[in-house]
C-alpha positions, 0 to 999 in steps of 0.5 A: 177013313178013306172018305174022310181023307178024300173030303180033306183033300177036296176041302184043301183044294177049295181053300187053295183055289179060293186063295188063288182066285180071291186073293186079298188085295186090301182090307178096310174095317174087316172088308176084304178087297179082291180082284173080283171087286173089279169084275165090273170093269170087264163090262166096260173094258172087255180085255181088262186083266188086273194082273197085266196092270202096272203096279201104279195102276193097281194101287190107284184102283185099290185106293179107289175101291177103298174110298168107295167102301169108306163112302158106302159105310159112311152113307149107311151110318148117315142112314142114306138108305132111309131117305126118300131120294135113295128109295126113289133112285133105287126103284128107278134102277130096278125098273131099268134093270127089268127093261134091260132084262126084257130086251136082253131076253129078246137079244138072246132069241135073235142071237140063236137065229140062223140067217141064210147065207144066200141072203148075206151074199145077196146083200154083199153083191148089191152093196159093193161100195160098203165093202171097199176099204180105202183110207183117206185124210182130207180137209173141207170147208162147209158153207150154206150156199153154192155161191159161197163155195164157188167164191172159196174155189175162186180164191183157191185157184189164185193161190198157186200150187205151192200155197194152196193148202195153206190158203185152204187152211186160212179159208177154212178157219175163216169160213167153215160152218162145221162146228167142230172145225170152227172150234178146233180151228184146224183148217177143216182137217177131218183126220183119217177116215174110211171111204164107207164112213162118209156120205156117198157124195162126199166120199166119191168127191174125196177119193176121186181127187189126186193128193194135194188137189181140191174140188173144182166144183161145190160138193152138195150133201145134206149138210150144205156145200163142201169144198174139199182138199185131199191130203192123202189116200190109200189104194182101194181094197175090196173086202171078200165075202168070207171076211165080210159075212160075219159083219153082215150077219151081225147087222141083219141080227141087229135089224131083226132085234129092233124089228122084234122090239117094235113088234112086241111093244106094239103088241103090248100097246094094243092090249093095254089101256092107254090114256095120254092127257094133252 
């Protein structure tokens, strides 16, 4: 009697639990749609929470899922699963899942590794510029030759302090070979960026400028020659080792992951019979 009562209580709890966590949001030809159907979104948006969506957003998601179920059912009726294209695509997906699973297993191995703190600290000490936080906003004009950059600088010098930024915008829209700036026609505006996001030559030139001034000499990088105008910059702040440590460790593990992948691939290749037909 007590046993039966206990079973009833547990069963009731499971039913109640299921009703809470698998609440039907809609029903399509007998197929229930629950919040669990949107779990895949959590992989794309880690902070996704269905309960925090607006009523309109929830309705849109539910309608999207309804459409997917209707299309899926229609595809089954049309025997899409029996087509050659479907079967080939499914095989390709299975192969990719195997590759992803193999890589994920190695990633899990690497995640358990312990990187000595002394190695992390050594990297921190040897790469001080990577741990300086300083934000800036600048414009630039990218050209192919030093001579082209010098001509632009000469034009800017003639503009006068009150008109120099406007002149810079005009020259950037006309002369830059930066494809993004060419398309946007935004006067070479790079938006806001961190110092350590830029190549060293460019970053040093930008943050050595005073606001509202431009480089008096061409700045050479792997991309060509730049003329740079500084709009604004923040004060420099050095990230402490304590705050940087986790990021350094993640970087070390990412490198180790790539190394292990390459080592294992080379090992597999050495044991396989491979013929490449040119």
